[in-house]
N, C-alpha and C positions, 0 to 999 in steps of 0.2 A: 635453523628453523626460525621463521618469522614470529612476530608476536601480535599481529593485527588480524582481527576477524571481521569480515565483511558480511553483513546480513542484508539480504534482499527481502523487502517486506511490503505487504499491503497494510490494511488497517488493523482491526481489533485482534484477529487471530495472530497476525505477525507481531503486533506490539507486545502481546503477552510473552512470546518467546524472547523478543528483544529485551524486555524487562528482566527475564531470567538470565540472559547473557550478561546484562549490566551488573548483576550481582556476583558474577564469578570472574569478570574481567575488569581490569583497570579502565577508567574512562578513556584514556588515550588508546587503548587496545581495541575498542569497538567502534566500527563505522557502520552506519545504517543508511542504506539506499531505499528511499520510499517511492512507491508507485505514485505517479502524478496524473495518470490517465483518467482518474476519477474527478480531477479538479474541474470546477466550472464557475461561471459568474452568475450570481443570484442576487437580485435587488441591487445590482451595480457593484457587488462585493466579490472579490476573488476568494473562493473557498477551496481549501486543499484538505479534504477529509483525512486522507491517510497520513500526511505529514502532521496534521494537528493531533490525531490520535496517538501517534508515536511520541510527539513532544509532550503532550499532557500526561501520558503514561510514565515516561522517564522522569518527569518533574514531580510525579506523585500527586497530581491534582485531578486525575481523570475520574469519571464516574465509574467505579469498578463494577457496579451492578449491571449497567447497560453496556459498558465497554467503550463507549464513545462519549464525547462531551466532558463537561467539568462537574466535579463534585460540588454539591450545594448550589447548583445553578438556579436562577430565577427566570421567569418567562413573561415579564411585563410587556416587553417589546412585542412578542408574538401575540399576546392577547389584544394589544392595541392594533396590531396589523390586521388581525382577523376582524376586529370591530369595524375597521375602515374598508374591509373588502379586499385586502391584499392577499397574495399567495402565501398560504400558511402550511403548505405540505412539507416544506423543508424547515426543520426547527433550528432557529438560531437563538441561543440563550443570551441573556443580557450580558453576562461576563464574556462569553465566547465571541460576542460581536467585536470586542476590542481587538482581538487577533485579526479578524477579517478586515476591519476598517484600517488598521495599521498596515497590514500587508498590501491592501489595495492602494493606499496612499503612497507607500514606498515604491511599489512597482510603477506607479504613475510618475514618480520622480526619477525613474531610470534605473533603480536597483534591480539586480537579477533576483530570481526566486531563490537561488543559492545564498545570496547576500542577505536577503530578508530572513530566510530560515536561520542562518547563522546568528543574526542579531536577536531573533526571538529566542533561540536556545540560550544565548548568553543571558538574556533578561530573566529566563526561567531557571537559571543556574544548572543547565544541563551540560555535563562535561563531555559527553560523547559527541562525535561528529555525525550530524544528521544531514543527509544530502537528498535533494530531489533527483529523480532519475535523469532529468533534463531541465534546462532553463527555458526550453521551447515548449509551447503548448501542444499536448497530445490529448485526444478525446476518444474514449471508448464508445462505440456505437454497437447496439445489438439488434440483429434482425430477428423479429419475433412474429408470432401469429397475429399481433396487432400492428405490425409495421415496424419501421426502424425507430428505435428509442435511444436517446442518450443514456449514459450510465445512471445518472441520478434519477432520471425519469423512471427507468426500469427498477432500480434498486430501492428507492425511497418512495416515490410517488405511486408506483404500481406494486410495490412490496414484492417484487420478483415473481409476480403471478403469471405474466404472459410466458408461454413456452418459447424457449430460445431455439432459433434455427441456424444461427451463425453470429459472428461478431467480427469487428475490425477496429483498427486504431487510427483515427483520422489524424494526419499530420506526422505520423511516426517516421515516415520515410525521409523527411527532411529535418527531423529533430536531431540535435547534437547531444550525445550522451554527456552527462556531467563530467567535466575534465578531471576532477579529483578522483572520481570513480574509476575512470579508465586508467589513470596513473597508478592507482592502488592495485589494479589487476595486473599491472606490469611490474610491480614492486617486489623486491626480494624479502621484505619484512611482512608479507602476507602469509598468515598461518593457515587460513582456511576461509571458505565461503559457505555460508549457511543460507539455504533457500527456506525461508520461514513457511510455516503451515498456513499460507494464504491461498486464496483461490488461484489455481494454476492458470486458468484462462483469463480472468479479469484483473488479477493483481500482479502476477509474476510475468505472464507473457508480454504485457506492455513493456516491461523492462527489457526482456529478452529480444523484443522486436526492434529495439533501437539499432541503428546501423553500427555494425561492428561489435555489438555487445556479446552475442552468442559466441562469436569467434574468440573474443578476448577471454571469456570464461573457459572455453575449451583449451586455450593455450596457456592459461595462468598456471604457475608452478605449484599452487596450493590445491589441496583437495576441495572438491565442491560436494557438499552434503545437503540433500533435500530432506525436509521433514514433512511427512504426509499429513495433509489436512483431512484425510478420510480415515475414519476409524470404524470398523465394523459395518462398512457400507454407508455410513452417515458422515456428513460434514461436521467438523468441529464448530464451525460458524459460517453462516451465509449460505448461498445457493449453489455451492460447488457440486454437491451430489445430485441435486435437481437438474443442473445443467448437463451433467454427464449423461444422465438418462435421456434427456431431451435431444442430446446430440448423438444418441444411439451408441453410447459407450457404457461399459460396466462401471458401476459406482463402487470402486474398490481401490485399495492402496496399490494393488498390482497395476491398475490402469494409470495411476499417478506415476509409478515407476516407468511405465512405457512412455509417458509424456516427457519425462526428463532423461530418457535414454540417449546416450551420446553426449550428455552434458554433465550429469551428476556422477561422481565416483562412488557414492554410497547414499543410502537412504535410511532414515529412521522411521520405523513403523511401530504401531502399538502391539503389545502382546496378543490382543484380540485378533490380529491379522497374521499371526505367526505361520499359519498354514499356507499363506500365499508366498 
């Protein structure tokens, strides 16, 4: 039996489970693959929300109350930006800016997102391996009652209010899955794959939509275990339950199980959903 666990994760909800796994596994035993279809360029800076949430959480410097961002953050930049009439709908804290500026600069110098992430993790004393799902850009687009919206426009600017009619991932067909990720799925020392309780549609499906990813998961020798993000018909975090209803699906752990049918070998649900 292998000794490495691969976690497929989105942002806040997934990061909480990743933190729990980090407390029962040695650093070398845990590999995290983060969704990057939420990434976008804002004010000229490349922002990777899910990667940053995972890194800040593992480093113990995240804002635990809100789940994202840094603890003890200050907002002088945002107040100045607002005063000058700039776009202030996406909050960039003074300390958080350093991550985005350094990432943008390093990418412009020719480093891959994987290399940038590895360097950031090293600087933050993170022993676990954190991987972006791909070094190629992928962008989530949502078809809503208000038209097609990019993920951050829907999630942050519109606060998930518009009803969702469909979604897609721009660029995913030509994106190459992160090579270490694919190698791990073929490795003999893989003990298991955990699909974190992240939004199945917006956080996990972009990873699964990468060419060859779903097939690699189906053929890997380790068990694949999904953790339901729906408890008692409600989402642990984010708009998953709302989206399910808008897409004419039951908001239930059972429906999540249907979503992962043929991919997951088992599923963790809350006792509240035992009847399902």
